[in-house]
C-alpha positions in Angstrom: 11.8 41.1 -18.5 14.2 39.1 -16.4 12.6 36.5 -14.0 13.2 37.0 -10.3 14.7 34.2 -8.5 12.1 32.1 -6.6 12.1 31.8 -2.8 14.0 28.9 -1.4 10.7 27.0 -0.5 9.3 27.5 -4.0 12.6 26.4 -5.6 12.6 23.1 -3.4 9.0 22.4 -4.5 9.7 23.1 -8.1 12.8 20.7 -8.1 10.9 17.9 -6.3 8.1 18.2 -8.9 10.6 17.9 -11.8 12.3 14.8 -10.1 8.8 13.4 -9.4 8.2 13.1 -13.1 10.5 10.2 -13.5 9.3 8.3 -10.5 5.6 8.9 -11.4 6.2 7.7 -14.8 7.5 4.4 -13.5 5.4 3.5 -10.5 2.1 4.7 -11.8 2.2 2.3 -14.7 2.6 -0.8 -12.4 -1.3 -1.4 -11.8 -1.8 -1.0 -15.6 0.6 -3.8 -16.8 -2.1 -6.6 -16.5 -4.4 -4.5 -18.7 -1.7 -3.6 -21.1 -0.8 -7.3 -21.3 -4.3 -8.4 -22.0 -4.7 -5.8 -24.7 -1.3 -5.6 -26.5 0.3 -9.0 -25.7 -2.2 -11.6 -24.5 -0.1 -14.5 -25.8 2.9 -13.6 -23.7 1.9 -11.5 -20.7 5.4 -11.3 -19.3 6.4 -8.9 -22.1 4.2 -6.2 -20.6 7.1 -5.8 -18.0 9.2 -4.2 -20.7 7.1 -1.1 -20.3 9.0 -0.5 -17.1 12.4 -1.5 -18.2 12.2 0.3 -21.6 11.6 3.7 -19.8 14.8 3.0 -17.6 16.7 2.4 -21.0 15.5 5.8 -22.2 16.7 7.6 -19.1 20.2 6.0 -19.4 20.4 7.0 -23.0 19.2 10.6 -22.2 21.4 11.1 -19.4 24.6 10.8 -21.5 23.4 13.7 -23.6 21.3 16.0 -21.5 24.0 16.8 -18.8 26.9 17.8 -21.2 24.4 19.8 -23.4 23.2 21.8 -20.4 26.8 22.8 -19.7 26.9 24.2 -23.2 23.4 25.9 -23.7 22.0 26.4 -20.3 20.0 24.4 -17.7 16.5 25.7 -18.4 16.6 25.2 -22.1 17.6 21.6 -21.7 14.9 21.1 -19.1 12.2 22.5 -21.5 13.6 20.6 -24.5 13.3 17.4 -22.6 9.9 18.2 -21.3 9.0 18.5 -25.1 10.4 15.0 -25.7 8.6 13.7 -22.8 5.3 15.0 -23.7 5.7 13.8 -27.3 6.7 10.2 -26.1 3.7 10.2 -23.7 1.4 11.2 -26.5 2.8 8.4 -28.7 2.2 6.0 -25.8 -1.3 7.1 -25.6 -2.0 6.2 -29.2 0.3 3.1 -29.2 -1.4 0.3 -31.4 1.1 -2.3 -30.4 3.3 -3.3 -27.7 6.5 -2.7 -29.8 5.2 0.8 -30.6 4.6 1.5 -26.9 8.1 0.3 -25.9 9.8 2.6 -28.4 7.5 5.5 -27.3 8.5 4.6 -23.6 12.3 4.8 -24.5 11.6 8.3 -26.0 9.5 9.3 -22.9 12.5 8.1 -20.7 14.9 10.3 -22.8 12.7 13.2 -21.9 12.7 12.3 -18.4 16.4 12.2 -18.0 16.4 16.0 -18.1 15.5 16.6 -14.5 17.5 13.7 -13.3 20.8 14.9 -15.2 20.2 18.6 -14.9 18.1 19.2 -11.7 21.0 18.6 -9.3 23.2 20.9 -11.5 20.6 23.6 -11.2 20.8 23.3 -7.4 24.5 23.5 -7.5 24.3 26.7 -9.7 22.3 28.4 -7.0 23.6 27.0 -3.7 26.9 25.7 -2.4 28.3 23.6 0.5 25.9 23.1 3.4 23.1 25.1 1.7 23.2 22.8 -1.3 23.2 19.7 0.9 20.1 21.1 2.8 18.3 21.9 -0.4 19.0 18.5 -1.9 17.9 16.7 1.4 14.5 18.7 1.3 14.1 17.8 -2.5 14.7 14.1 -1.9 12.5 14.0 1.2 9.6 15.2 -1.0 10.6 13.0 -4.0 10.8 9.8 -2.0 7.1 10.2 -1.2 6.2 9.7 -4.9 6.9 5.9 -5.1 4.5 5.4 -2.1 1.6 7.2 -3.8 2.3 6.8 -7.6 0.7 3.1 -7.8 -2.3 4.4 -5.9 -2.6 7.3 -8.5 -2.5 4.9 -11.4 -5.1 2.5 -9.9 -7.4 5.5 -9.3 -6.9 6.7 -13.0 -7.8 3.2 -14.0 -11.1 3.3 -12.2 -12.3 6.3 -14.3 -10.4 5.5 -17.6 -8.0 3.1 -19.3 -4.3 2.6 -19.2 -4.0 5.2 -22.0 -5.6 7.8 -19.5 -2.5 7.4 -17.3 -0.2 8.8 -20.1 -2.7 11.6 -20.4 -2.2 12.3 -16.9 1.6 12.3 -17.2 1.3 15.0 -20.0 -1.0 17.1 -17.8 1.4 16.8 -14.7 4.5 17.6 -16.9 2.9 20.4 -18.7 1.9 22.0 -15.5 5.3 21.6 -13.9 7.1 23.0 -16.9 4.9 26.0 -17.3 5.8 26.7 -13.7 9.4 26.5 -14.5 9.0 28.6 -17.6 7.3 31.5 -15.6 9.1 31.3 -12.4 12.6 30.0 -12.8 15.3 32.1 -14.4 18.3 30.5 -16.1 20.7 29.2 -13.3 24.0 28.9 -15.4 25.7 32.2 -16.2 26.8 32.5 -19.9 30.4 33.0 -18.6 30.3 29.6 -17.0 29.1 27.6 -19.9 31.4 25.1 -21.8 31.2 24.2 -25.4 29.8 20.7 -26.1 32.7 18.3 -27.0 31.9 14.7 -27.7 35.5 13.9 -27.5 35.5 14.8 -23.7 32.7 12.2 -23.3 34.8 9.6 -25.0 37.9 10.6 -23.0 35.9 10.4 -19.7 34.7 6.9 -20.7 38.3 5.8 -21.5 39.6 7.2 -18.2 36.8 5.4 -16.3 38.0 2.1 -17.5 41.6 2.9 -16.0 40.3 3.8 -12.6 39.6 0.4 -10.8 37.5 1.7 -8.0 35.5 3.8 -10.3 34.7 0.9 -12.6 33.8 -1.4 -9.7 31.6 1.2 -8.3 29.9 1.6 -11.6 29.4 -2.2 -12.1 28.0 -2.3 -8.5 25.5 0.5 -9.3 24.4 -1.6 -12.3 23.9 -4.7 -10.4 22.0 -2.9 -7.6 19.7 -1.0 -10.0 19.2 -4.3 -11.9 17.8 -5.9 -8.7 15.5 -2.9 -8.3 14.2 -2.8 -12.0 13.6 -6.5 -11.9 11.6 -6.2 -8.7 9.6 -3.3 -10.1 8.9 -5.2 -13.3 7.8 -8.4 -11.6 6.1 -7.1 -8.5 2.6 -6.6 -9.8 2.5 -10.0 -11.5 3.7 -11.7 -8.2 1.1 -9.9 -6.3 -1.6 -10.8 -8.7 -0.6 -14.5 -9.7 1.2 -15.8 -6.6 -0.7 -14.0 -3.8 -4.1 -13.0 -5.4 -3.6 -9.6 -4.2 -3.8 -7.5 -7.2 -6.5 -5.1 -5.8 -4.3 -4.2 -2.8 -1.1 -4.0 -4.6 -0.8 -0.2 -4.6 -1.3 0.0 -0.9 1.3 -2.7 -0.2 3.7 -1.0 -2.6 3.1 2.2 -0.5 4.0 0.4 2.6 7.2 -1.0 1.1 8.4 2.4 -0.1 7.7 4.1 3.1 9.5 1.3 5.2 12.4 1.4 2.7 13.0 5.2 3.3 14.9 4.0 6.3 17.8 3.1 4.1 19.0 6.5 3.3 18.4 7.7 6.8 20.5 4.7 8.3 23.2 5.4 5.8 23.4 9.1 6.6 24.0 8.1 10.2 26.5 5.4 10.0 28.7 6.1 6.8 30.6 8.7 8.6 31.7 6.4 11.3 31.9 2.9 9.3 33.0 4.2 6.0 31.5 3.6 2.5 33.2 0.3 1.9 32.1 -1.3 5.1 28.6 0.0 4.7 28.3 -1.3 1.1 29.8 -4.8 2.3 27.4 -5.1 5.2 24.5 -4.1 3.1 25.2 -6.7 0.3 26.0 -9.3 2.8 22.7 -8.7 4.7 20.6 -8.7 1.5 22.3 -12.0 0.2 21.4 -13.6 3.5 17.8 -12.4 3.6 17.5 -13.4 -0.1 18.8 -16.9 0.3 16.8 -17.5 3.4 13.5 -16.5 1.7 14.6 -18.4 -1.5 15.2 -21.7 0.3 12.1 -21.4 2.5 10.1 -21.0 -0.7 11.8 -23.7 -2.6 11.8 -26.3 0.3 8.1 -25.7 1.0 9.1 -25.6 4.7 7.8 -22.1 5.2 4.2 -22.1 6.3 1.9 -20.5 3.5 0.7 -17.8 6.0 4.3 -16.6 6.1 5.1 -16.6 2.5 3.7 -13.3 1.8 5.0 -11.5 4.8 8.5 -12.8 3.9 8.0 -11.4 0.4 7.1 -8.0 1.7 10.2 -8.1 4.0 12.4 -9.0 1.1 11.0 -6.2 -1.0 11.7 -3.6 1.7 15.3 -5.1 1.8 15.7 -4.4 -2.0 14.4 -0.8 -1.8 16.5 -0.2 1.5 19.6 -1.5 -0.3 19.2 1.3 -2.9 19.1 3.9 -0.1 22.2 2.3 1.6 24.3 1.8 -1.4 23.8 4.0 -4.5 24.8 7.5 -2.9 28.0 5.7 -1.6 28.7 4.0 -4.9 28.4 7.3 -6.8 30.7 9.0 -4.4 33.1 6.2 -4.7 33.0 6.3 -8.5 33.8 10.1 -8.5 36.5 10.0 -5.9 39.4 10.0 -8.4 37.5 11.7 -11.3 37.1 15.2 -9.7 39.0 16.8 -12.8 36.3 15.5 -15.1 33.3 15.4 -12.8 30.5 16.4 -15.0 31.4 14.3 -18.0 32.4 11.3 -15.8 29.0 11.6 -13.8 27.2 11.5 -17.2 29.1 8.4 -18.4 28.8 6.6 -15.2 25.0 7.2 -14.8 24.2 6.3 -18.4 26.4 3.2 -18.4 25.1 1.8 -15.1 21.5 2.5 -16.1 21.6 0.8 -19.5 23.7 -2.2 -18.2 21.1 -2.5 -15.2 18.3 -2.8 -17.9 20.0 -5.4 -19.9 20.7 -7.5 -16.7 17.1 -7.0 -15.4 15.1 -7.8 -18.5 15.9 -11.6 -18.6 14.9 -11.8 -14.9 11.6 -10.2 -15.4 10.8 -12.2 -18.5 11.6 -15.5 -16.5 8.5 -14.9 -14.2 6.8 -18.1 -14.0 3.8 -17.4 -11.5 6.0 -17.4 -8.4 8.7 -15.2 -6.9 11.4 -17.8 -7.5 13.1 -16.3 -10.7 13.0 -12.9 -8.9 14.9 -14.2 -5.8 17.4 -16.2 -7.9 18.2 -13.0 -9.9 18.5 -11.0 -6.7 20.8 -13.5 -5.1 23.1 -13.4 -8.3 23.1 -9.6 -8.5 23.8 -9.2 -4.8 26.6 -11.9 -4.7 28.3 -10.3 -7.7 28.3 -6.9 -6.1 29.7 -8.2 -2.9 32.4 -10.1 -4.7 33.3 -6.9 -6.8 33.6 -5.1 -3.4 36.4 -7.4 -2.3 38.6 -5.8 -4.9 38.3 -2.5 -3.2 41.1 -2.8 -0.8 41.9 0.6 0.4 39.4 2.4 2.8 37.2 4.9 0.7 37.4 8.4 2.2 34.0 9.9 3.2 33.8 13.6 2.7 31.9 15.5 5.3 
């Protein structure tokens, strides 16, 4: 029997919960990193940060595959297959006997989590167009952005009644519940007549063409640098709160404050990008973040900043990093795709996968350089933002904004 299309409200809630799988799997792990370090890598506690970056690596790899496959066999099938991979990866994480085993399992879990990321927006596009689609995406993202605010609190609450392994059990329960909902209530959104055969050669052609579009290549590299700053921050943040500020117990609360404050980035971008243009917004954002980072870095290195202001300055800088994501990533993605409309689906997969994998490679050395202070993170953040701003100088022509 055919499944009836769910109401708009139910569909929005369903998509938000699918997207939340990714954010929950990242941020709920942050309070558990010290416990994982003590159990699996006591000789080098910095390596526990790789639990975060390895998941991002899996997302990057999976995105390259799941998007094009969904064009060939249907959206719902890919969502459910990826859910199975996610559940298997989480189960392996639960029983991991070593850090190396855990990291490989996290990569597998990330591959599974790439399904909602790569296919979710396509499902929305299948059912809604134009302003209706924009409205649905806005509602979904509004709900989704609340997840980073509550995920660390959720992880900490689980640790009060269980171990770090219990968090992975919670991931399995959450994913299983959401995907049973999808199975029972969501019909396939891509009609058979609209499906396209999977051709790996098209992915290769899209990758080659990307290298010949200067603006698209610059935008992809800027996405990598921006995401690298975020991943390095997520990886180091818990250790900074614990070892530099002795605030491990309140870390989830402060993380929630940072996430909520940073929501303003997307709101501000939506209000100014139509007037100022994407290129100017990107330059202003990177310039502002560089100035903020350099001031905080010099204040910490020189010792001129009173100790009572060191923690507030770190919170302000962290809000800046999260807000930078909201002010840049949507613009960079639109800029990258501007001249690639004829291969939009494949190009999007290549750009997202390449930028995510590169961002992990850039962020890992910064995280592993943690020395008990926020200095390595601030240095890395400065380098990433300076390089991004430098790359933007090569975008000479104004980039059009599509209403």
